[in-house]
Backbone as JSON, one array per atom type, in Angstrom:
{
  "sequence": "MTVAPPSGDGGGGGDLVHVEPVMGTVVSFRLRPGRAGTTAAQGAVATACRRLHELDAVFSTWDAASPVSRFRRGEVAVAEAPAELARVLALCEEIRGASGGWFDPWALPGGVDPTGMAKGWIVEQALALVRAAGVEAALLNAGGDVAGFGGAGGGPWRVGIRHPWRADALACVVALESAVATSGSYERGPHLVDPRRGEPVVACASATVCGPSLAWCDGLATALAVGGADALARIDALDGYEGYLIELDGTERATPGMPFVSTQDDARDRGAPPGQ",
  "N": [[2.66, -4.54, 15.4], [1.93, -1.07, 16.16], [-0.46, 1.1, 17.73], [-2.11, 4.29, 17.32], [-4.3, 6.81, 18.66], [-7.25, 7.93, 16.72], [-6.64, 10.84, 14.66], [-6.69, 13.95, 16.14], [-7.64, 13.15, 18.44], [-6.93, 13.56, 21.85], [-5.69, 11.7, 23.57], [-7.04, 9.49, 24.8], [-8.78, 9.45, 26.82], [-11.49, 8.15, 28.57], [-11.62, 5.86, 26.94], [-12.17, 2.44, 26.45], [-10.3, -0.41, 27.27], [-9.14, -3.59, 26.59], [-7.5, -6.83, 26.85], [-7.37, -9.9, 25.38], [-6.41, -13.23, 25.76], [-6.09, -15.44, 23.13], [-6.49, -17.68, 20.33], [-3.74, -18.42, 20.23], [-2.44, -16.11, 20.55], [-2.75, -12.67, 21.5], [-5.67, -10.66, 21.61], [-6.2, -7.4, 21.37], [-8.39, -4.89, 22.49], [-9.76, -1.69, 21.85], [-11.89, 0.67, 22.63], [-14.05, 3.38, 22.01], [-16.7, 4.42, 23.75], [-18.73, 6.38, 23.39], [-22.03, 7.61, 22.69], [-23.21, 5.09, 23.2], [-22.38, 4.29, 25.66], [-20.62, 3.12, 28.68], [-21.26, 0.71, 29.84], [-22.66, -0.64, 27.74], [-20.51, -0.9, 25.95], [-18.71, -2.46, 27.39], [-20.25, -4.78, 27.57], [-20.31, -5.54, 24.88], [-17.59, -6.09, 24.33], [-17.34, -8.37, 26.0], [-19.14, -10.19, 24.7], [-17.88, -10.3, 22.15], [-15.48, -11.47, 22.93], [-16.3, -14.0, 23.72], [-17.24, -14.95, 21.3], [-14.76, -15.01, 19.84], [-13.43, -17.18, 21.2], [-15.17, -19.24, 20.67], [-14.92, -19.44, 17.92], [-12.18, -19.84, 17.63], [-12.04, -22.39, 18.7], [-13.24, -23.88, 16.58], [-11.42, -23.44, 14.43], [-8.81, -24.09, 15.26], [-5.73, -25.37, 14.52], [-4.08, -26.62, 16.19], [-5.4, -28.0, 17.98], [-6.32, -31.24, 18.08], [-8.81, -32.23, 18.02], [-10.4, -30.44, 16.9], [-12.93, -29.09, 14.68], [-11.74, -28.19, 12.15], [-9.25, -29.53, 12.18], [-10.12, -32.18, 12.16], [-11.47, -32.13, 9.67], [-9.24, -31.75, 8.05], [-7.96, -34.18, 8.28], [-9.84, -35.71, 6.91], [-11.98, -36.79, 8.27], [-14.38, -35.62, 8.69], [-16.83, -34.25, 6.57], [-17.29, -31.07, 4.72], [-19.97, -30.35, 4.99], [-20.68, -31.57, 7.33], [-19.34, -30.22, 9.23], [-19.06, -27.36, 11.46], [-20.95, -24.49, 10.21], [-19.35, -22.23, 9.77], [-16.92, -23.08, 8.79], [-17.38, -23.76, 6.06], [-17.92, -21.22, 5.02], [-15.43, -19.9, 5.45], [-13.77, -21.5, 3.84], [-14.97, -20.91, 1.32], [-14.25, -18.22, 1.06], [-11.42, -18.5, 1.01], [-11.15, -19.72, -1.47], [-11.83, -17.58, -3.14], [-9.81, -15.72, -2.58], [-7.7, -17.12, -3.27], [-7.88, -17.21, -6.05], [-7.78, -14.42, -6.7], [-5.31, -13.84, -5.93], [-3.6, -15.02, -7.63], [-2.94, -17.65, -7.05], [-0.94, -17.49, -5.16], [-1.68, -17.44, -2.55], [-2.82, -20.31, -1.17], [-4.56, -22.41, 0.37], [-5.08, -25.12, -0.15], [-2.81, -26.25, -1.18], [-0.91, -26.78, 0.72], [1.29, -28.63, 2.94], [-0.01, -31.52, 4.71], [-2.71, -31.2, 4.36], [-5.67, -29.25, 3.55], [-5.36, -25.98, 4.81], [-6.61, -23.25, 6.29], [-5.45, -21.34, 7.86], [-3.95, -19.06, 7.11], [-5.71, -17.01, 6.59], [-7.79, -17.22, 8.29], [-7.61, -16.15, 10.93], [-7.82, -13.38, 10.56], [-10.5, -13.3, 9.54], [-11.85, -14.26, 11.7], [-11.39, -12.18, 13.61], [-12.64, -10.22, 12.35], [-15.41, -11.03, 12.67], [-15.73, -10.7, 15.45], [-15.29, -7.88, 15.6], [-17.56, -7.02, 14.27], [-19.61, -7.62, 16.07], [-19.02, -5.8, 18.03], [-19.35, -3.41, 16.76], [-22.1, -3.57, 16.37], [-23.06, -2.9, 18.76], [-23.11, -0.2, 18.88], [-21.09, 1.52, 19.56], [-18.8, 4.4, 19.41], [-16.22, 4.25, 18.31], [-13.79, 1.73, 17.48], [-11.15, -0.54, 17.81], [-9.46, -3.49, 17.02], [-6.75, -5.6, 17.6], [-4.95, -8.27, 16.63], [-2.2, -9.64, 17.03], [-0.97, -8.38, 14.79], [-2.91, -8.42, 12.94], [-5.16, -6.09, 12.21], [-8.22, -4.46, 12.76], [-10.86, -2.05, 12.45], [-13.06, 0.78, 13.22], [-13.95, 4.19, 12.85], [-14.76, 7.09, 14.96], [-17.4, 9.59, 15.33], [-16.69, 12.49, 13.63], [-13.99, 12.0, 14.0], [-10.62, 11.32, 12.9], [-8.93, 8.8, 10.86], [-7.71, 5.74, 12.4], [-4.22, 5.4, 13.33], [-1.77, 3.24, 12.39], [1.23, 1.64, 13.22], [3.69, -0.03, 11.43], [5.86, -2.58, 12.23], [9.38, -2.47, 12.15], [11.16, -4.83, 10.24], [13.75, -5.61, 11.02], [14.41, -4.25, 13.18], [13.18, -4.26, 16.27], [12.45, -2.19, 17.82], [11.7, -0.1, 16.26], [9.84, 1.5, 13.65], [8.7, 0.57, 10.4], [6.92, 1.86, 8.86], [4.11, 4.08, 8.99], [0.6, 3.76, 8.74], [-2.56, 4.91, 7.72], [-5.46, 3.82, 8.98], [-8.6, 2.79, 7.64], [-10.26, 0.59, 7.59], [-9.07, -2.04, 7.71], [-5.88, -3.83, 8.31], [-3.21, -5.94, 7.59], [-0.17, -7.76, 8.52], [2.43, -9.8, 7.33], [5.19, -11.9, 7.81], [8.61, -13.18, 8.49], [10.11, -12.43, 10.71], [9.54, -12.71, 13.31], [8.59, -15.36, 13.84], [10.12, -16.97, 12.43], [10.92, -19.12, 9.4], [7.88, -19.88, 8.63], [6.06, -19.62, 6.69], [4.74, -21.15, 3.71], [5.55, -21.82, 0.45], [3.11, -22.12, -1.93], [3.48, -23.17, -4.42], [5.64, -24.73, -4.48], [5.48, -26.16, -2.18], [7.14, -25.85, 0.06], [8.72, -24.49, 2.98], [9.39, -20.94, 2.92], [11.35, -18.0, 2.73], [10.74, -15.25, 1.54], [10.48, -12.62, 1.65], [10.99, -9.66, 3.78], [9.01, -8.35, 5.04], [5.43, -8.0, 4.72], [2.67, -6.17, 3.89], [-0.79, -5.49, 3.93], [-3.57, -3.35, 3.2], [-7.03, -2.68, 3.4], [-10.63, -3.13, 2.85], [-11.58, -5.42, 3.99], [-10.58, -7.58, 6.68], [-10.12, -10.28, 6.64], [-9.49, -10.7, 3.93], [-7.35, -9.03, 3.71], [-5.61, -10.36, 5.4], [-5.28, -12.89, 4.14], [-4.17, -11.94, 1.68], [-1.9, -10.71, 2.56], [-0.43, -12.98, 3.36], [-0.08, -14.1, 0.82], [1.41, -11.99, -0.42], [3.71, -12.17, 1.19], [4.89, -14.55, 0.27], [4.83, -14.44, -2.46], [6.03, -12.05, -3.29], [6.98, -9.49, -5.56], [5.37, -10.17, -7.66], [2.97, -10.96, -6.48], [2.33, -8.55, -5.38], [1.63, -6.98, -7.63], [-0.64, -8.14, -8.34], [-2.29, -7.51, -6.19], [-2.37, -4.83, -6.53], [-4.12, -4.67, -8.66], [-6.53, -5.1, -7.55], [-9.58, -3.78, -6.43], [-9.71, -1.41, -3.94], [-7.66, -2.53, -2.24], [-4.48, -2.29, -0.99], [-0.82, -2.68, -0.98], [2.32, -3.29, 0.65], [5.7, -3.84, 0.55], [8.58, -5.19, 1.91], [11.59, -6.15, 0.79], [14.15, -8.81, 1.06], [16.58, -7.66, 0.81], [16.26, -5.2, 1.66], [14.98, -3.51, -0.16], [12.15, -1.52, -0.9], [8.64, -1.71, -1.8], [5.61, -0.46, -2.91], [2.09, -0.35, -3.56], [0.45, 2.3, -5.55], [-1.65, 3.49, -3.99], [-1.15, 3.04, -1.23], [-1.82, 3.81, 2.06], [0.06, 5.7, 3.53], [0.82, 7.6, 6.42], [2.67, 9.72, 6.72], [5.53, 11.14, 5.03], [7.84, 8.68, 3.95], [10.53, 8.76, 4.84], [10.29, 10.35, 7.05], [8.61, 8.75, 8.69], [9.83, 6.5, 9.58], [12.52, 4.64, 10.94], [14.96, 3.56, 9.3], [17.11, 1.58, 9.43], [19.13, -1.36, 8.56], [19.25, -4.34, 6.51], [20.06, -7.45, 8.06], [23.48, -8.16, 8.39], [24.47, -6.32, 6.61]],
  "CA": [[2.1, -3.18, 15.08], [1.53, -0.23, 17.23], [-1.65, 1.86, 17.3], [-2.33, 5.49, 17.91], [-5.79, 7.14, 18.51], [-7.61, 8.77, 15.63], [-6.18, 12.12, 14.67], [-7.6, 14.89, 16.91], [-8.0, 12.6, 19.85], [-5.83, 13.93, 22.75], [-5.05, 10.67, 24.34], [-7.76, 8.29, 24.96], [-9.69, 9.6, 27.95], [-12.81, 7.61, 28.38], [-11.55, 4.71, 26.08], [-12.2, 1.13, 27.17], [-9.15, -1.28, 26.82], [-9.11, -4.99, 27.06], [-6.64, -7.79, 26.16], [-7.89, -11.22, 25.46], [-5.61, -14.26, 25.18], [-7.0, -16.37, 22.31], [-5.86, -18.1, 19.06], [-2.26, -18.58, 20.33], [-1.89, -14.74, 20.63], [-3.6, -11.93, 22.36], [-6.37, -9.75, 20.89], [-6.37, -6.21, 22.21], [-9.6, -4.13, 22.25], [-9.74, -0.38, 22.37], [-13.29, 1.12, 22.25], [-14.59, 4.61, 22.53], [-18.12, 4.05, 23.85], [-19.61, 7.48, 22.89], [-23.39, 7.57, 23.23], [-23.65, 3.82, 23.7], [-22.09, 4.24, 27.12], [-19.55, 2.21, 29.08], [-21.93, -0.52, 30.12], [-22.92, -1.39, 26.53], [-19.21, -1.21, 25.36], [-18.15, -3.67, 28.18], [-21.03, -5.94, 27.21], [-19.94, -5.91, 23.59], [-16.33, -6.78, 24.45], [-17.53, -9.69, 26.56], [-19.82, -10.92, 23.67], [-16.96, -10.49, 21.14], [-14.54, -12.41, 23.36], [-16.91, -15.31, 23.62], [-17.15, -15.42, 19.89], [-13.37, -15.33, 19.4], [-13.05, -18.39, 21.7], [-15.97, -20.09, 19.87], [-14.35, -19.65, 16.49], [-10.89, -20.57, 17.77], [-12.31, -23.92, 18.83], [-13.55, -24.36, 15.28], [-10.39, -23.37, 13.42], [-7.52, -24.43, 15.76], [-5.04, -26.62, 13.94], [-3.33, -27.22, 17.27], [-6.35, -29.01, 18.72], [-6.51, -32.48, 17.12], [-10.26, -32.66, 17.99], [-11.21, -29.3, 16.37], [-13.6, -29.38, 13.36], [-10.83, -27.99, 11.01], [-8.33, -30.69, 12.28], [-10.86, -33.43, 11.75], [-11.64, -32.0, 8.3], [-8.06, -31.91, 7.29], [-7.72, -35.66, 8.26], [-10.72, -36.44, 6.11], [-12.79, -37.45, 9.18], [-15.72, -35.13, 8.44], [-17.09, -33.4, 5.35], [-17.66, -29.68, 5.08], [-21.39, -30.25, 5.33], [-20.89, -32.08, 8.67], [-18.67, -29.36, 10.17], [-19.84, -26.03, 11.56], [-21.16, -23.65, 9.02], [-18.29, -21.3, 9.69], [-15.81, -23.68, 7.93], [-17.74, -23.62, 4.63], [-17.76, -19.85, 4.83], [-14.02, -19.5, 5.35], [-13.23, -22.1, 2.69], [-15.34, -20.26, 0.16], [-13.37, -17.04, 0.91], [-10.19, -18.97, 0.66], [-11.21, -19.96, -2.93], [-11.88, -16.37, -3.78], [-8.62, -15.12, -2.47], [-6.69, -17.92, -4.09], [-8.02, -16.72, -7.43], [-7.41, -13.18, -6.77], [-3.81, -13.7, -5.62], [-2.98, -15.85, -8.64], [-2.5, -18.85, -6.4], [0.13, -17.37, -4.08], [-2.42, -17.89, -1.36], [-3.57, -21.5, -1.66], [-4.61, -23.34, 1.54], [-5.19, -26.51, -0.55], [-1.42, -26.71, -1.65], [-0.06, -26.87, 1.94], [1.43, -29.96, 3.55], [-0.9, -31.89, 5.69], [-4.09, -31.09, 4.03], [-6.08, -27.81, 3.47], [-5.16, -25.24, 6.04], [-7.11, -21.93, 6.12], [-4.82, -20.4, 8.89], [-3.43, -17.9, 6.46], [-6.73, -15.9, 6.55], [-8.77, -17.45, 9.22], [-7.46, -15.25, 12.05], [-8.47, -12.12, 10.13], [-11.9, -13.5, 9.45], [-12.4, -14.36, 13.11], [-11.36, -10.9, 14.2], [-13.78, -9.39, 11.69], [-16.61, -11.4, 13.35], [-15.69, -10.05, 16.79], [-15.51, -6.46, 15.42], [-18.99, -6.78, 13.85], [-20.45, -7.55, 17.33], [-18.71, -4.58, 18.75], [-20.06, -2.46, 15.92], [-23.63, -3.71, 16.48], [-23.45, -2.31, 20.15], [-23.29, 1.17, 18.64], [-19.96, 2.28, 20.1], [-18.43, 5.42, 18.52], [-14.99, 3.89, 17.6], [-13.18, 0.5, 18.05], [-9.99, -1.06, 17.1], [-9.07, -4.79, 17.46], [-5.44, -5.96, 17.05], [-4.64, -9.64, 16.88], [-0.89, -10.05, 16.64], [-0.58, -7.85, 13.51], [-4.08, -8.3, 12.08], [-5.89, -5.07, 12.86], [-9.41, -4.02, 12.15], [-11.46, -0.98, 13.29], [-13.84, 1.9, 12.59], [-13.72, 5.44, 13.55], [-15.95, 7.68, 15.63], [-18.03, 10.73, 14.73], [-15.77, 13.57, 13.62], [-12.54, 11.58, 14.23], [-9.83, 10.87, 11.66], [-8.63, 7.36, 10.97], [-6.64, 5.23, 13.37], [-2.91, 5.3, 12.79], [-1.16, 1.92, 12.75], [2.69, 1.58, 13.0], [4.12, -1.37, 11.05], [7.13, -2.87, 12.87], [10.57, -2.7, 11.29], [11.5, -6.2, 10.25], [15.12, -5.88, 11.58], [14.64, -3.45, 14.48], [11.99, -4.41, 17.04], [12.05, -0.87, 18.47], [11.48, 0.92, 15.16], [8.66, 1.34, 12.71], [8.92, 0.58, 8.96], [6.1, 3.06, 8.33], [2.81, 4.3, 9.7], [-0.42, 3.75, 7.78], [-3.91, 5.37, 8.16], [-6.4, 2.58, 8.93], [-10.0, 2.96, 7.49], [-11.0, -0.61, 7.9], [-8.27, -3.27, 8.13], [-4.43, -3.89, 7.85], [-2.57, -7.21, 8.11], [1.18, -7.82, 8.15], [3.06, -11.02, 7.42], [6.64, -11.9, 7.69], [9.28, -14.18, 9.21], [11.08, -11.87, 11.57], [9.19, -13.23, 14.69], [8.24, -16.81, 13.85], [10.92, -17.74, 11.49], [10.28, -19.5, 8.1], [6.76, -20.6, 8.86], [5.2, -19.51, 5.53], [4.98, -22.14, 2.72], [5.26, -21.44, -1.01], [2.17, -23.17, -2.37], [3.93, -23.77, -5.75], [6.75, -25.73, -4.19], [5.07, -27.04, -1.04], [8.21, -25.87, 1.01], [8.9, -23.26, 3.66], [10.14, -20.07, 2.18], [11.55, -16.64, 3.3], [10.8, -14.38, 0.25], [10.63, -11.14, 1.93], [11.28, -9.26, 5.13], [7.68, -7.93, 5.64], [4.39, -7.78, 3.74], [1.51, -5.5, 4.56], [-1.99, -5.22, 3.0], [-4.65, -2.59, 3.74], [-8.22, -2.82, 2.6], [-11.9, -3.04, 3.59], [-11.87, -6.69, 4.78], [-9.4, -8.1, 7.28], [-10.0, -11.53, 6.11], [-8.89, -10.53, 2.6], [-5.98, -8.48, 4.06], [-4.82, -11.47, 6.02], [-4.92, -13.8, 3.05], [-3.32, -11.31, 0.66], [-0.59, -10.54, 3.11], [0.24, -14.2, 3.15], [0.31, -14.23, -0.55], [2.54, -11.15, -0.69], [4.96, -12.56, 1.83], [5.66, -15.61, -0.5], [4.87, -14.17, -3.93], [6.75, -10.87, -3.68], [6.53, -8.5, -6.53], [4.27, -10.68, -8.6], [1.75, -10.88, -5.74], [2.04, -7.01, -5.19], [1.04, -6.44, -8.77], [-2.02, -8.69, -8.4], [-3.01, -6.73, -5.21], [-2.61, -3.45, -7.14], [-5.19, -4.78, -9.55], [-7.85, -5.32, -6.72], [-10.21, -2.53, -5.91], [-9.76, -1.12, -2.47], [-6.63, -3.2, -1.55], [-3.12, -1.69, -1.22], [0.15, -3.46, -0.46], [3.56, -2.55, 0.97], [6.59, -5.04, 0.67], [10.02, -4.97, 2.17], [12.37, -7.3, 0.32], [15.18, -9.21, 1.97], [17.76, -6.68, 0.63], [15.77, -3.8, 2.11], [14.24, -2.76, -1.12], [10.71, -1.35, -0.48], [7.76, -1.57, -2.94], [4.24, -0.22, -2.56], [1.13, 0.09, -4.51], [0.37, 3.74, -5.39], [-2.57, 4.07, -3.03], [-0.87, 2.74, 0.08], [-2.19, 4.97, 2.86], [1.15, 6.1, 4.45], [0.47, 8.79, 7.09], [3.56, 10.81, 6.47], [6.62, 10.69, 4.1], [8.47, 7.42, 4.46], [11.7, 9.12, 5.45], [9.97, 10.9, 8.4], [7.81, 7.82, 9.45], [10.52, 5.28, 9.8], [13.96, 4.55, 11.17], [15.16, 2.43, 8.38], [18.03, 0.51, 9.66], [19.53, -2.11, 7.33], [19.1, -5.82, 6.55], [21.21, -8.08, 8.77], [24.8, -8.4, 7.54], [24.76, -5.15, 5.7]],
  "C": [[1.9, -2.4, 16.35], [0.39, 0.58, 16.76], [-1.75, 3.21, 18.06], [-3.83, 5.86, 17.71], [-5.97, 7.9, 17.18], [-7.06, 10.18, 15.67], [-7.12, 13.09, 15.36], [-8.01, 14.46, 18.16], [-6.8, 12.9, 20.76], [-5.19, 12.87, 23.43], [-5.86, 9.44, 24.47], [-8.63, 8.3, 26.22], [-11.01, 9.06, 27.71], [-12.76, 6.29, 27.6], [-11.55, 3.52, 27.05], [-11.14, 0.29, 26.46], [-9.3, -2.54, 27.44], [-8.21, -5.77, 26.23], [-7.19, -9.09, 26.46], [-6.93, -12.33, 24.91], [-6.39, -15.27, 24.36], [-6.21, -16.67, 21.05], [-4.31, -18.11, 19.21], [-1.62, -17.25, 20.32], [-2.71, -13.95, 21.57], [-4.45, -10.89, 21.32], [-6.66, -8.58, 21.72], [-7.53, -5.42, 21.65], [-9.27, -2.69, 22.67], [-11.04, 0.23, 21.8], [-13.47, 2.54, 22.93], [-15.96, 4.55, 22.57], [-19.08, 5.0, 23.22], [-20.99, 7.29, 23.49], [-23.81, 6.22, 23.74], [-23.38, 3.55, 25.16], [-21.15, 3.01, 27.42], [-20.14, 0.78, 29.25], [-22.03, -1.35, 28.82], [-21.53, -1.8, 25.86], [-18.63, -2.37, 26.17], [-18.92, -4.87, 27.69], [-20.56, -6.43, 25.75], [-18.55, -6.52, 23.61], [-16.51, -8.16, 24.94], [-18.13, -10.63, 25.41], [-18.78, -11.33, 22.47], [-15.85, -11.5, 21.55], [-15.06, -13.8, 23.32], [-16.95, -15.84, 22.21], [-15.79, -15.72, 19.38], [-13.03, -16.76, 19.95], [-13.92, -19.36, 20.94], [-15.31, -20.57, 18.51], [-12.95, -20.21, 16.61], [-11.06, -21.99, 18.01], [-12.63, -24.6, 17.5], [-12.24, -24.55, 14.41], [-8.94, -23.72, 14.0], [-6.87, -25.54, 15.14], [-4.16, -27.26, 15.06], [-4.13, -28.16, 18.13], [-6.74, -30.14, 17.78], [-7.97, -32.75, 17.08], [-11.07, -31.54, 17.36], [-11.85, -29.67, 15.09], [-12.62, -29.19, 12.23], [-9.78, -29.12, 11.09], [-8.96, -31.93, 11.77], [-11.1, -33.4, 10.19], [-10.3, -32.28, 7.47], [-7.64, -33.44, 7.24], [-8.71, -36.4, 7.43], [-11.85, -37.11, 7.04], [-14.25, -36.92, 9.09], [-15.76, -34.32, 7.16], [-17.51, -32.0, 5.66], [-19.06, -29.55, 5.6], [-21.6, -30.72, 6.75], [-20.19, -31.18, 9.77], [-19.47, -28.11, 10.44], [-19.86, -25.13, 10.4], [-20.05, -22.6, 8.75], [-17.08, -21.75, 8.63], [-16.13, -23.56, 6.52], [-17.5, -22.17, 4.26], [-16.3, -19.42, 4.54], [-13.47, -20.15, 4.12], [-13.72, -21.41, 1.34], [-14.5, -18.91, 0.03], [-12.03, -17.4, 0.52], [-10.04, -19.23, -0.86], [-11.12, -18.6, -3.57], [-10.5, -15.61, -3.72], [-7.5, -15.81, -3.18], [-6.71, -17.4, -5.5], [-7.44, -15.36, -7.54], [-5.9, -12.95, -6.64], [-3.02, -14.52, -6.66], [-2.32, -17.18, -8.07], [-1.37, -18.78, -5.35], [-0.46, -17.58, -2.67], [-3.28, -19.06, -1.69], [-3.54, -22.51, -0.46], [-4.67, -24.81, 1.08], [-3.77, -27.07, -1.04], [-0.46, -26.82, -0.47], [0.07, -28.28, 2.39], [0.51, -30.19, 4.6], [-2.32, -31.73, 5.56], [-4.43, -29.5, 4.06], [-5.97, -27.18, 4.77], [-5.52, -23.78, 5.83], [-6.47, -20.95, 7.15], [-4.44, -19.08, 8.34], [-4.36, -16.75, 6.37], [-7.71, -16.08, 7.6], [-8.79, -16.54, 10.43], [-8.15, -13.9, 11.71], [-9.92, -12.24, 10.03], [-12.44, -13.57, 10.86], [-12.55, -13.02, 13.79], [-12.42, -10.08, 13.57], [-15.13, -9.76, 12.36], [-16.78, -10.77, 14.7], [-15.98, -8.57, 16.6], [-17.0, -6.11, 15.04], [-19.84, -6.8, 15.04], [-20.16, -6.33, 18.12], [-19.43, -3.44, 18.06], [-21.51, -2.32, 16.17], [-23.94, -3.1, 17.8], [-23.57, -0.81, 20.01], [-22.23, 1.99, 19.24], [-19.45, 3.22, 19.1], [-17.19, 4.99, 17.67], [-14.44, 2.65, 18.26], [-12.07, 0.14, 17.2], [-9.68, -2.46, 17.8], [-7.71, -5.18, 16.78], [-5.08, -7.4, 17.49], [-3.31, -9.93, 16.26], [-0.57, -9.57, 15.19], [-1.73, -7.81, 12.57], [-4.96, -7.29, 12.75], [-7.14, -4.58, 12.01], [-10.14, -2.96, 12.95], [-12.39, -0.09, 12.45], [-13.63, 3.11, 13.5], [-15.01, 6.03, 14.16], [-16.32, 9.02, 14.84], [-17.01, 11.93, 14.82], [-14.3, 13.25, 13.8], [-11.93, 11.1, 12.93], [-9.57, 9.31, 11.82], [-7.62, 6.99, 12.04], [-5.34, 5.26, 12.62], [-2.21, 4.07, 13.34], [0.33, 1.99, 12.27], [3.02, 0.08, 12.55], [5.55, -1.59, 11.47], [8.27, -3.0, 11.85], [10.94, -4.08, 11.36], [12.77, -6.6, 10.92], [15.38, -5.16, 12.88], [13.29, -3.46, 15.19], [11.54, -3.08, 17.61], [11.84, 0.33, 17.5], [10.33, 0.61, 14.32], [9.2, 1.37, 11.21], [8.17, 1.76, 8.4], [4.8, 3.1, 9.28], [1.74, 4.5, 8.64], [-1.76, 4.4, 8.5], [-4.92, 4.17, 7.89], [-7.94, 3.06, 8.74], [-10.77, 1.81, 7.93], [-10.06, -1.73, 8.47], [-6.75, -3.18, 7.58], [-3.93, -5.15, 8.43], [-1.14, -7.21, 7.65], [1.72, -9.29, 8.33], [4.51, -11.04, 7.22], [7.31, -13.03, 8.63], [10.08, -13.7, 10.41], [10.73, -12.23, 12.99], [9.13, -14.65, 14.81], [9.22, -17.62, 13.05], [10.3, -18.2, 10.13], [9.12, -20.36, 8.21], [5.81, -20.61, 7.65], [5.64, -20.59, 4.47], [4.69, -21.54, 1.33], [4.36, -22.43, -1.51], [2.59, -23.79, -3.74], [4.95, -24.76, -5.66], [6.35, -26.52, -3.11], [6.27, -26.93, 0.05], [8.2, -24.51, 1.76], [9.72, -22.29, 2.93], [10.22, -18.66, 2.93], [11.84, -15.8, 2.07], [10.85, -13.05, 0.41], [10.78, -10.9, 3.35], [9.85, -9.02, 5.76], [6.8, -7.61, 4.51], [3.19, -7.32, 4.41], [0.45, -5.23, 3.5], [-2.94, -4.41, 3.78], [-5.77, -2.76, 2.84], [-9.46, -2.88, 3.5], [-12.21, -4.3, 4.42], [-10.61, -7.38, 5.4], [-9.18, -9.54, 6.91], [-9.13, -11.58, 4.76], [-7.46, -9.98, 2.81], [-5.05, -9.6, 4.53], [-4.29, -12.47, 4.95], [-3.94, -13.24, 2.02], [-1.92, -11.0, 1.26], [0.33, -11.78, 3.12], [0.74, -14.43, 1.78], [1.5, -13.32, -0.91], [3.74, -11.6, 0.01], [5.71, -13.77, 0.97], [5.71, -15.3, -1.9], [5.59, -12.93, -4.3], [6.13, -9.92, -4.65], [5.36, -8.92, -7.35], [2.95, -10.61, -7.86], [1.41, -9.4, -5.52], [1.29, -6.61, -6.39], [-0.42, -6.92, -8.78], [-2.84, -7.9, -7.28], [-3.32, -5.34, -5.81], [-3.76, -3.4, -8.09], [-6.6, -4.91, -8.81], [-8.37, -4.09, -6.27], [-10.25, -2.45, -4.52], [-8.62, -1.69, -1.73], [-5.21, -2.43, -2.0], [-2.03, -2.59, -0.47], [1.47, -2.8, -0.35], [4.51, -3.76, 1.18], [7.97, -4.5, 0.92], [10.78, -6.24, 1.79], [13.54, -7.66, 1.27], [16.37, -8.39, 1.92], [17.49, -5.37, 1.04], [15.1, -2.99, 1.11], [12.75, -2.73, -0.74], [9.87, -1.07, -1.77], [6.46, -1.37, -2.32], [3.38, 0.01, -3.68], [0.83, 1.57, -4.49], [-0.59, 4.25, -4.36], [-2.31, 3.73, -1.55], [-0.99, 3.9, 1.05], [-1.13, 5.37, 3.91], [0.7, 7.42, 5.07], [1.45, 9.91, 6.78], [4.6, 10.32, 5.42], [7.32, 9.54, 4.75], [9.73, 7.77, 5.19], [11.36, 9.6, 6.84], [9.28, 9.78, 9.26], [8.57, 6.72, 9.95], [12.0, 5.52, 10.27], [14.45, 3.3, 10.48], [16.02, 1.36, 8.88], [18.54, -0.23, 8.46], [19.29, -3.52, 7.52], [20.23, -6.41, 7.33], [22.27, -8.44, 7.9], [25.11, -7.34, 6.62], [25.2, -3.92, 6.42]]
}
């Protein structure tokens, strides 16, 4: 994803920018301190980064000694793990029901794996710490999971969704009020698993969900990436959430309220699916 300032902002003078390697990716921060001041904003970023690393240590499936890895192997119960694990699993149950089972961490090989929404939830926790510092506006981007809030008098952030077949082009631009997440196989290959078959699947080129909670957007984008049109219909039925799907043949589908910034013809350089 690419990010532009809120409409009406001339460029970003006075903005605080930071990039933190964590969770196997990088989390980029962009803050407009406002009345909180630069010192408070810098302190908020430092606090948020510490929290990112703390939660990464809980949920990392790459670390065999992490609480989530031990839980997956049956070595600890939920009650014996950090409280954050129970919170995330409870959210997973809610999203599983809302998605019609297209998001189902309990149906994945190797034991329950909340990775499909945990990154979004972790970024939300970091953003909450930034918000608590009283800064005017902030945006956090964790490898396609984006959450933020705007400043006084400013319009929404504008987030560009990468074209699945052209790394130098955008599929669309959306207005971000709270959160947006994108899932697909164009960077990592067929890493998503169809929970109904228990096998890796490439069911679409790109799946994007916007809404009030990044944790929900993250989980629903995973569902949309494997469930396609059926999952999109389920997202359309949820209050506050919108979805945008690019199928493997280039067909595009979106829920009626998807917050595109401009007409789709103007906002994107379409390109074509490989081999066409």
